[in-house]
C-alpha positions in Angstrom: 9.0 11.1 8.5 11.4 12.1 5.8 15.0 12.9 6.6 15.6 16.3 5.0 19.3 15.5 4.6 18.5 12.5 2.4 17.2 14.7 -0.5 19.9 15.7 -3.0 20.3 19.2 -4.3 18.5 18.1 -7.6 15.6 16.5 -5.6 15.2 19.7 -3.5 15.2 21.8 -6.7 12.5 19.6 -8.3 10.3 20.0 -5.2 10.8 23.7 -5.2 10.1 24.2 -8.9 6.8 22.3 -8.6 5.8 24.3 -5.6 6.7 27.6 -7.2 4.9 26.8 -10.4 1.7 26.0 -8.5 2.0 29.1 -6.3 2.4 31.4 -9.3 -0.6 29.8 -10.9 -2.6 30.4 -7.7 -1.5 34.1 -7.5 -2.5 34.7 -11.1 -6.2 34.1 -10.0 -6.2 36.8 -7.3 -8.6 39.7 -7.7 -7.9 43.3 -6.6 -9.9 42.6 -3.5 -7.8 39.6 -2.7 -4.6 41.6 -2.9 -6.0 44.2 -0.5 -7.0 41.7 2.2 -4.9 41.7 5.4 -2.8 38.6 5.8 -1.9 36.7 9.0 1.7 37.9 8.6 2.6 41.0 10.6 -0.6 42.8 9.6 0.5 43.2 6.0 -1.9 43.3 3.1 -1.5 40.5 0.6 0.0 43.0 -1.9 2.6 44.0 0.7 3.4 40.4 1.4 3.9 39.8 -2.3 6.3 42.8 -2.4 8.1 41.3 0.5 8.4 37.9 -1.1 9.8 39.5 -4.3 12.3 41.7 -2.5 13.5 39.1 0.0 14.8 36.9 -2.9 17.3 39.6 -3.9 17.7 41.7 -0.7 18.1 38.8 1.7 18.7 35.4 0.1 20.6 36.3 -3.1 23.0 38.6 -1.2 23.9 35.9 1.2 24.1 33.3 -1.5 26.5 35.4 -3.6 28.7 36.1 -0.6 28.9 32.4 0.2 29.7 31.3 -3.3 32.4 34.0 -3.4 34.0 32.4 -0.4 32.8 34.9 2.2 30.5 33.3 4.8 31.0 36.2 7.2 28.3 38.4 8.6 27.5 41.6 6.7 27.7 44.9 8.5 24.0 44.9 9.0 21.4 42.3 8.4 18.2 43.3 10.3 15.6 41.3 8.5 12.5 43.0 9.9 13.7 46.5 9.2 15.2 45.6 5.8 12.0 43.8 4.7 9.8 46.6 5.9 11.9 49.2 4.0 11.7 47.2 0.8 7.9 46.8 1.2 7.5 50.5 1.8 9.5 51.2 -1.4 7.1 49.1 -3.4 3.8 50.3 -1.9 2.7 52.1 -5.1 4.0 49.5 -7.5 1.3 47.7 -9.4 0.7 44.1 -8.3 1.5 42.8 -11.8 5.0 44.3 -11.5 5.6 42.7 -8.1 4.4 39.3 -9.6 6.9 39.7 -12.4 9.7 40.6 -9.9 8.9 37.6 -7.8 8.9 35.2 -10.8 12.0 36.5 -12.4 13.9 36.7 -9.1 13.0 33.0 -8.4 14.1 31.9 -11.8 17.4 33.7 -11.4 18.3 32.3 -7.9 17.1 28.8 -8.8 19.3 28.9 -11.8 22.3 29.5 -9.5 21.4 26.5 -7.4 20.9 24.4 -10.5 24.3 25.3 -11.9 26.3 24.8 -8.7 28.0 21.6 -7.8 27.3 19.5 -4.7 30.3 20.9 -2.8 29.0 24.4 -3.2 25.6 23.2 -2.0 27.1 22.6 1.4 29.5 25.5 1.4 29.7 27.8 4.5 27.3 30.7 4.5 25.7 33.2 6.9 22.2 34.1 7.8 20.7 36.1 10.7 20.9 33.1 13.0 24.6 32.9 12.4 26.8 30.4 10.5 24.9 28.1 8.1 25.5 26.5 4.8 24.2 27.2 1.3 21.6 24.4 1.5 20.2 26.2 4.6 19.8 29.4 2.7 17.8 27.5 0.0 15.6 25.8 2.6 15.0 29.0 4.5 13.8 30.7 1.3 11.6 27.8 0.3 10.2 27.4 3.9 9.4 31.1 4.0 7.5 31.0 0.8 5.6 27.8 1.7 4.2 29.5 4.7 3.6 32.8 2.9 1.5 30.7 0.5 -0.6 29.9 3.5 -0.7 33.6 4.5 -1.9 34.7 1.1 -4.5 31.9 0.6 -6.0 31.8 4.1 -7.7 35.2 3.8 -9.0 34.5 0.2 -10.7 31.2 1.0 -8.3 29.2 -1.2 -6.2 27.5 1.5 -6.5 23.7 1.4 -3.8 22.7 3.8 -0.1 22.0 3.7 1.3 19.9 0.8 3.1 16.8 2.3 5.5 16.6 -0.6 7.0 20.0 0.2 6.4 20.3 3.9 7.3 16.7 4.9 11.1 17.2 4.6 10.8 20.9 5.6 9.3 20.0 9.0 12.2 17.6 9.7 14.6 20.5 8.8 12.5 23.0 10.8 12.8 20.8 14.0 16.3 19.4 13.6 18.1 22.6 12.3 15.9 25.6 12.7 14.7 25.0 16.3 18.3 24.4 17.7 19.5 27.6 15.9 17.3 29.7 18.2 18.8 28.1 21.3 20.5 30.4 23.8 23.1 28.3 25.8 23.8 31.1 28.3 20.2 30.7 29.5 20.4 26.9 29.9 23.4 26.5 32.3 22.8 23.4 34.4 19.6 22.5 32.6 19.2 18.9 31.4 15.8 18.0 29.9 14.2 16.2 27.0 11.2 17.5 25.1 9.3 15.4 22.6 7.4 16.9 19.7 4.4 14.7 18.6 3.0 16.1 15.4 -0.1 15.2 13.4 -2.1 16.6 10.5 -0.7 16.6 7.0 2.7 15.7 8.4 3.0 13.3 11.4 5.9 12.0 13.4 7.9 12.4 16.6 11.1 14.3 17.3 13.0 14.5 20.5 14.9 17.6 21.7 17.7 17.2 24.2 19.1 20.0 26.3 22.2 19.2 28.2 24.0 22.1 30.1 24.3 24.5 27.2 23.9 22.2 24.3 20.7 21.5 22.2 20.0 18.9 19.6 16.9 17.5 18.0 16.6 14.0 16.4 13.9 12.0 14.8 12.0 9.5 17.0 10.6 9.3 20.5 12.1 8.5 23.9 10.3 6.4 26.5 9.8 9.0 29.2 10.4 12.6 28.0 10.3 15.4 30.6 7.9 17.4 28.4 5.7 16.5 25.5 4.4 19.0 22.9 1.5 17.8 20.8 0.1 19.8 17.9 -1.0 19.7 14.3 2.1 20.5 12.2 0.5 23.6 10.7 -0.5 25.0 14.1 2.9 24.4 15.6 4.7 26.3 12.8 2.0 29.1 12.8 2.5 29.6 16.6 6.3 29.6 16.3 6.3 32.0 13.3 3.9 34.6 14.9 0.9 34.0 12.5 -2.1 35.7 14.0 -5.6 36.6 12.9 -5.7 39.6 10.5 -7.6 41.6 13.2 -4.6 41.2 15.6 -2.3 42.4 12.9 -4.4 45.5 12.4 -4.4 46.2 16.1 -0.6 45.8 16.2 -0.1 48.1 13.2 -2.3 50.8 14.8 0.1 50.9 17.8 3.4 50.2 16.1 4.5 53.8 16.5 5.1 53.1 20.3 8.5 51.6 19.7 9.7 54.2 17.2 10.5 53.8 13.4 13.5 51.5 13.9 11.6 49.0 16.0 8.1 49.1 14.5 8.3 45.6 12.9 9.7 44.1 16.1 6.8 45.5 18.0 4.2 44.1 15.6 6.0 40.7 15.6 5.9 40.7 19.4 2.1 41.3 19.6 1.2 38.9 16.9 3.7 36.3 18.2 2.5 36.4 21.8 -1.1 36.2 20.6 -0.4 33.3 18.2 1.5 31.3 20.8 -0.9 31.8 23.8 -4.0 31.6 21.5 -2.8 28.2 20.3 -2.3 26.9 23.8 -5.7 28.3 25.1 -7.5 26.8 22.1 -5.7 23.4 22.7 -4.2 23.5 19.2 -0.9 23.2 21.0 -0.8 20.9 24.0 2.0 20.7 26.6 2.2 17.9 29.1 4.7 17.5 31.9 5.8 20.0 34.6 4.7 23.4 33.4 7.6 25.1 35.3 10.1 23.0 33.3 8.3 23.6 30.1 8.5 27.4 30.8 12.2 27.0 31.6 12.9 25.2 28.3 11.0 27.8 26.3 13.0 30.6 28.0 16.2 29.1 26.5 15.3 30.1 23.0 15.1 33.3 21.0 11.5 34.3 20.1 10.4 35.2 16.6 10.0 38.8 17.6 13.5 39.0 19.0 15.0 38.6 15.5 16.7 42.0 15.5 18.4 41.4 18.8 19.4 37.8 17.8 20.8 39.2 14.5 22.8 41.9 16.3 24.2 39.4 18.7 25.3 37.1 15.9 26.9 39.9 13.9 28.7 41.1 17.0 30.0 37.5 17.7 32.3 38.0 14.7 32.8 36.7 11.1 33.0 33.0 10.3 36.4 31.7 9.3 35.9 30.9 5.6 38.5 28.1 5.8 37.2 26.5 8.9 33.5 26.8 8.0 30.6 26.7 10.4 30.5 24.7 13.6 29.3 21.1 13.0 26.1 19.8 14.6 24.8 16.5 15.8 23.0 16.1 12.5 25.0 13.4 10.7 26.2 15.5 7.7 27.8 18.8 7.0 24.8 20.8 8.2 25.6 23.5 10.7 24.2 23.6 14.2 22.7 27.0 13.6 20.2 27.7 11.0 17.2 29.9 9.4 
């Protein structure tokens, strides 16, 4: 297991640059047929997913980064990632793939240059994302983590996927479990609940992490405990895929065919709900994700977290909770550094 906080800003940037260089080389080999295949992400075609990756750099991550570096870590007036992303993808539907590839590459170089040029104090400066108060490093890791799994989305349906790269995913998994998972915690649903849940992961990245819930507080640390109340065992890739609503392209097509049921403003939420439920329950039924311990308690623990498809509601709640005090910064977590308790 690799402690994600032990990597310096420069080390993280080196990891990211190697990953992005390889990814862009891979994408350059795609054929027109490859770009028209439906990906596991929300029923989008690969060309739409590429448009999303290109636009998210400027529309989501760069905006939040610039605000943070200007000393404003408060929530913007609106930040509904599903609807924003879908709008940007729709705007780019008729743009040639080559243009989206160029936008993706140039956007990456621009934002990586900002991270390269900042000092280490700015790297941990207060910021905001849809889960609430974060720091600048979290924005960087959220962006990198998104693209790492989007690489999987793109390559899975073209026969090019060879599995997660431990160099990139090793520290990201530690970040995902210790910072991302607690950021989805809903303390109002955990009143009086005290429980420990252990994640035992295998595959390309292996290790054990323990989640503790104690009457409205949630923390995750590396390592195992002797007698956890609930144990979750999975291949790392399968766990993240289930948590991030990755489903078979056929499920995405079905979801897209019925997305009109929730109306234009909630189409993406509806698709995410269908693919998310299918990916989670499908993983459990196929034994790719195994839960041991009292099932009632496991269900109670699960109910204390926001789901992937509730992102719009979660964002709205966090915006309504008010801006972050730029001087005070985000709330500290149990992680032993200046990382915030809330993610991406």
